[in-house]
C-alpha positions in Angstrom: 1.8 -22.2 37.5 0.2 -19.3 39.5 -0.3 -17.1 36.4 -2.1 -19.8 34.4 -4.2 -20.8 37.4 -5.3 -17.2 37.8 -6.2 -17.0 34.1 -8.2 -20.2 34.3 -10.0 -19.1 37.4 -11.1 -15.8 35.9 -11.9 -16.8 32.3 -14.6 -14.2 31.8 -12.6 -11.3 33.2 -9.4 -12.2 31.3 -11.5 -13.1 28.2 -12.9 -9.6 28.2 -9.4 -8.2 28.7 -8.1 -10.2 25.7 -11.0 -9.1 23.6 -10.4 -5.4 24.5 -6.7 -5.8 23.6 -7.8 -7.6 20.4 -9.9 -4.7 19.4 -7.0 -2.3 19.8 -4.8 -4.7 17.8 -7.5 -4.9 15.0 -7.7 -1.1 14.9 -4.0 -0.8 14.5 -3.9 -3.5 11.8 -6.8 -1.9 9.9 -5.1 1.5 10.0 -1.9 0.0 8.7 -3.6 -2.0 5.9 -5.8 0.9 4.8 -2.8 3.3 4.7 -0.8 0.8 2.7 -3.8 0.3 0.4 -4.1 4.0 -0.2 -0.5 4.1 -1.4 -0.9 1.0 -3.5 -4.1 2.4 -5.1 -2.2 5.6 -5.9 0.9 4.1 -7.3 0.4 0.4 -8.1 0.4 0.6 -11.9 3.5 2.9 -11.8 5.6 1.3 -9.1 4.9 -2.3 -10.4 6.4 -1.8 -13.8 8.9 -4.6 -14.5 12.2 -2.8 -14.9 15.4 -1.8 -13.2 14.9 1.8 -14.1 12.3 4.2 -15.6 13.3 7.0 -17.9 11.2 10.1 -18.0 11.4 13.3 -20.0 13.6 15.8 -18.2 12.2 18.4 -15.8 8.9 16.6 -15.4 9.5 15.7 -11.7 8.8 12.0 -12.6 5.2 12.7 -13.4 3.7 10.3 -16.0 1.1 13.0 -16.9 3.8 15.4 -18.1 6.4 13.1 -19.6 6.4 12.7 -23.4 9.3 11.0 -25.2 9.6 11.1 -29.0 10.5 8.1 -31.2 14.1 9.5 -31.4 14.3 9.7 -27.6 13.2 6.1 -27.3 15.9 5.1 -29.7 18.5 7.1 -27.8 17.6 5.4 -24.5 17.5 1.9 -26.1 21.0 2.4 -27.6 22.6 4.0 -24.5 25.6 2.1 -23.0 24.5 0.0 -20.1 20.9 -0.6 -21.3 20.3 -4.3 -21.8 16.7 -4.0 -23.0 13.9 -1.5 -22.9 10.2 -1.2 -23.7 7.9 1.8 -24.1 5.2 2.7 -21.7 2.4 5.1 -22.6 0.0 6.8 -20.3 -3.2 8.8 -20.9 -6.1 9.9 -18.7 -9.6 8.9 -19.9 -13.2 8.5 -18.6 -15.4 5.5 -19.3 -19.0 6.4 -19.9 -20.4 3.1 -21.2 -20.5 1.0 -18.1 -23.2 0.8 -15.4 -21.4 3.7 -13.7 -19.2 6.2 -15.3 -15.6 6.3 -13.9 -12.2 7.7 -14.6 -9.4 5.4 -15.7 -5.7 5.5 -16.7 -4.7 3.9 -20.0 -1.3 2.3 -20.1 0.3 1.2 -23.3 3.0 -1.5 -22.9 5.5 -2.6 -25.4 5.8 -6.4 -25.4 5.8 -7.0 -21.7 2.3 -8.0 -20.9 3.6 -11.0 -19.1 4.2 -8.8 -16.1 0.5 -8.4 -15.5 -1.1 -10.9 -13.0 -4.1 -12.1 -14.9 -6.9 -13.2 -12.6 -9.7 -13.6 -15.1 -9.9 -13.9 -18.9 -7.2 -14.6 -21.6 -3.5 -14.6 -20.7 -2.6 -13.5 -24.3 -1.4 -10.0 -25.0 -4.3 -7.7 -26.0 -4.6 -7.0 -29.7 -5.6 -3.7 -31.4 -8.7 -2.3 -29.7 -8.5 -4.8 -26.8 -7.7 -4.1 -23.2 -6.7 -5.7 -19.9 -8.2 -3.8 -16.9 -7.7 -3.7 -13.2 -10.4 -5.9 -11.5 -11.6 -3.0 -9.3 -13.5 -1.9 -12.5 -15.9 -4.7 -11.8 -17.4 -2.5 -9.1 -18.4 -0.1 -11.9 -20.2 -2.9 -13.8 -17.4 -3.9 -16.2 -17.2 -7.5 -17.3 -15.1 -9.6 -19.7 -16.3 -9.0 -23.2 -17.7 -5.5 -22.5 -17.0 -2.7 -24.9 -15.8 0.5 -23.1 -16.4 3.9 -24.6 -13.7 6.3 -23.7 -13.8 10.1 -23.6 -12.5 12.5 -24.6 -10.7 10.2 -27.1 -14.1 9.0 -28.4 -12.8 5.5 -28.8 -13.8 2.0 -27.8 -11.9 -0.9 -26.2 -13.0 -4.5 -25.6 -12.2 -6.0 -22.2 -10.4 -9.4 -22.7 -9.0 -9.9 -19.1 -8.8 -8.6 -15.6 -5.5 -8.0 -13.7 -5.1 -6.9 -10.0 -3.2 -4.4 -7.9 -2.9 -2.2 -10.9 -4.5 1.2 -10.0 -3.1 4.6 -10.5 -4.3 7.7 -8.5 -7.1 5.4 -7.2 -8.4 4.8 -10.8 -8.3 1.4 -12.5 -5.5 1.0 -15.1 -6.4 -0.1 -18.6 -3.6 -1.9 -20.5 -3.4 -1.8 -24.3 -0.7 -2.3 -27.0 1.3 0.8 -27.9 -0.5 1.3 -31.2 -3.9 1.5 -29.4 -2.4 3.8 -26.7 -1.0 6.1 -29.4 -4.3 6.4 -31.1 -6.0 7.2 -27.8 -3.3 9.7 -26.8 -3.4 11.5 -30.1 -7.2 11.8 -30.0 -7.2 13.0 -26.4 -4.3 15.5 -26.8 -5.3 16.9 -30.2 -8.9 17.1 -29.1 -7.9 19.2 -26.1 -5.6 21.4 -28.2 -8.5 21.9 -30.7 -10.7 23.2 -27.9 -8.1 25.8 -26.9 -8.1 29.3 -28.3 -5.2 30.4 -30.6 -3.9 26.9 -31.2 -2.8 26.7 -34.9 -3.0 23.8 -37.2 0.8 23.9 -37.4 1.2 23.5 -33.7 -1.2 20.6 -33.7 0.7 18.9 -36.5 4.0 19.3 -34.6 2.5 17.8 -31.5 1.1 14.9 -33.5 4.5 14.3 -35.1 6.3 14.3 -31.7 3.9 11.8 -30.3 3.8 9.4 -33.3 6.1 6.4 -32.5 6.8 7.8 -29.0 5.7 7.1 -25.5 5.4 8.6 -22.1 8.4 6.9 -20.5 10.8 4.0 -21.2 11.2 1.0 -18.8 14.8 -0.2 -18.9 16.7 -3.4 -17.8 20.2 -2.5 -16.9 23.3 -4.4 -18.0 25.5 -5.8 -15.1 27.6 -3.1 -13.5 25.3 -0.3 -14.7 23.5 1.8 -12.1 20.7 4.3 -12.3 23.1 7.1 -11.6 25.5 6.0 -14.4 22.7 5.8 -16.9 21.5 9.3 -15.8 25.0 10.6 -16.4 25.1 8.9 -19.8 21.7 10.3 -21.0 22.1 13.8 -19.6 19.7 16.4 -18.5 17.1 15.8 -21.2 16.0 12.7 -19.3 15.2 11.8 -15.7 16.2 8.3 -14.6 15.0 6.6 -11.4 13.8 3.2 -10.1 10.1 2.2 -10.3 9.9 2.3 -6.5 11.2 5.9 -6.4 9.0 6.9 -9.3 5.9 5.6 -7.6 6.5 7.9 -4.6 7.0 11.0 -6.7 4.4 13.3 -8.3 0.6 13.5 -7.6 1.3 14.9 -4.1 2.7 11.5 -3.0 5.5 12.8 -0.7 3.0 14.8 1.4 0.5 11.8 1.3 3.2 9.4 2.4 4.2 11.7 5.3 0.6 11.9 6.4 0.0 8.1 6.0 3.1 7.3 8.0 2.0 9.8 10.7 -1.4 8.2 11.0 0.2 4.7 11.3 2.7 5.9 14.0 0.0 7.7 16.0 -2.4 4.8 15.9 0.3 2.4 16.8 1.6 4.5 19.7 -1.9 5.1 21.1 -2.9 1.5 20.8 0.3 0.2 22.4 0.1 2.8 25.2 -3.4 1.8 26.0 -2.3 -1.8 26.4 0.7 -0.9 28.5 -1.4 1.3 30.9 -4.1 -1.3 31.0 -1.7 -4.0 32.5 -0.4 -1.4 34.9 -3.9 -0.7 36.3 -4.6 -4.4 36.4 -1.5 -4.9 38.7 -2.7 -2.1 41.0 -6.0 -3.9 41.4 -4.2 -7.0 42.6 -2.2 -5.3 45.4 -3.8 -7.4 48.1 -3.2 -10.7 46.2 0.4 -9.8 45.5 1.0 -8.9 49.2 -0.4 -12.2 50.3 1.8 -14.1 47.9 4.9 -12.2 49.0 3.9 -12.9 52.7 4.0 -16.6 51.8 7.6 -16.3 50.7 7.4 -15.4 47.0 10.1 -13.1 45.7 9.6 -10.0 43.7 11.2 -11.7 40.7 8.8 -14.6 41.0 5.7 -12.3 41.1 7.1 -10.3 38.1 7.7 -13.5 36.1 4.1 -14.5 36.6 2.9 -11.1 35.5 5.1 -11.4 32.3 3.7 -14.8 31.6 0.1 -13.5 31.9 0.9 -10.6 29.6 2.4 -12.9 27.0 -0.6 -15.3 27.1 -3.2 -12.5 26.9 -1.4 -10.5 24.2 -0.9 -13.6 22.1 -4.5 -14.5 22.4 -5.5 -10.9 21.7 -3.2 -10.7 18.7 -5.0 -13.8 17.2 -8.4 -12.2 17.8 -7.2 -8.8 16.4 -5.7 -10.2 13.2 -8.8 -12.3 12.6 -11.0 -9.2 13.1 -8.9 -7.1 10.8 -8.8 -9.7 8.0 -12.6 -10.2 8.4 -13.2 -6.4 8.2 -10.9 -6.1 5.2 -12.5 -9.1 3.4 -15.9 -7.4 3.8 -14.7 -4.2 2.2 -15.6 -3.5 -1.5 -12.7 -4.0 -4.0 -12.5 -0.2 -4.5 -11.6 0.3 -0.9 -7.9 0.8 -0.1 -7.0 -2.3 2.0 -3.6 -3.8 1.5 -2.3 -5.9 4.5 1.5 -6.0 4.5 2.9 -8.9 6.6 6.0 -6.8 7.5 4.0 -3.9 8.7 1.7 -6.1 10.7 4.6 -7.9 12.3 6.0 -4.5 13.3 2.6 -3.5 14.8 2.5 -6.7 16.8 6.0 -6.3 18.0 5.1 -2.8 19.2 2.1 -4.1 21.0 4.2 -6.7 22.9 6.9 -4.1 23.6 4.4 -1.6 25.0 2.7 -4.3 27.1 6.1 -5.3 28.5 7.0 -1.6 29.0 3.8 -1.2 31.0 4.8 -4.1 33.1 7.8 -2.1 34.3 5.4 0.3 35.9 3.7 -2.7 37.4 7.1 -4.0 38.6 7.6 -0.7 40.4 4.3 -1.2 42.2 5.3 -4.9 43.0 8.5 -3.7 44.6 6.7 -1.2 46.8 4.1 -3.7 48.1 4.8 -4.6 51.7 3.9 -8.3 52.6 2.7 -7.0 55.9 -0.3 -5.3 54.2 -1.7 -8.8 53.6 -2.3 -9.0 57.4 -4.2 -5.8 57.2 -6.4 -7.1 54.4 -7.1 -10.4 56.3 -7.9 -8.4 59.5 -10.7 -6.7 57.7 
């Protein structure tokens, strides 16, 4: 066919075109993956909790850092109608100062549901007292299996027994322990902070310790058939906030604003990249005015010329898409594990669909030029 013959006859020219489009595709893919990676790094440990619903303390705006549930509150949630099963989840902010590089981390206590963690290295057994499973991004800070981590301000130590993945929170690696270990860390951290404050009485510290003992930050709940998040919220009342893990992940820590900004970046990069491709094919068509006039002078219809253009666009964009995806994956693979890079197949397919759509949209401008080309101009070109 004419379109393929032209491509084969101009391999260098069209190869450079495909490479240029491939770079645009790669940039679009990288922006998408890094944006998704940022969200995953901010919310992974929170949004990936295995549950139908998460129950927070009321009026905490779904913030793990502010939510504290007493042992009585845990029992109230567990015995509420519509709750099939539940497990406690604890959270506390710590710093690790015993590794090659000091770093912040988030300690999560889990009831008996360690099977939800994807273990990539180390033991698959649940951690015992004083043991921990940590997100693999901590390796970038020099952490290895068997290391003993010293935590501040709790002034405690944990032994690393396994690595998990995709479990960060606010870009810090999550450290998973049993609830007894978490409670000890939380009490040491909370009471230590209170002791440093002015005017905090021993009685107030004792009351705080009593509330925390046997408690947790939140409760993860599996709902019975027919029970919804809304019905459980109505059952528990205003002392609790009930939501799904997905919704909880997108709340607190400035996530609504961050998601708006990330979505804006993805849309802008996608639109700019796609428009560049569409305009590019339009300009290419303008440069072939003489050739198109000659073909039409030989009897080719406008529809035939346009079909050949669409075929060229499809071939070039497909080749460019392969190059772009390969470049994006290569760039992502070379990034350190602490970098936010999370390629989502669905997002990438949307990006590719937009690239094709804008290329075809650009072809409509080319079609306008094709329709305007007078075959008689071919005689003028041959006369020169």
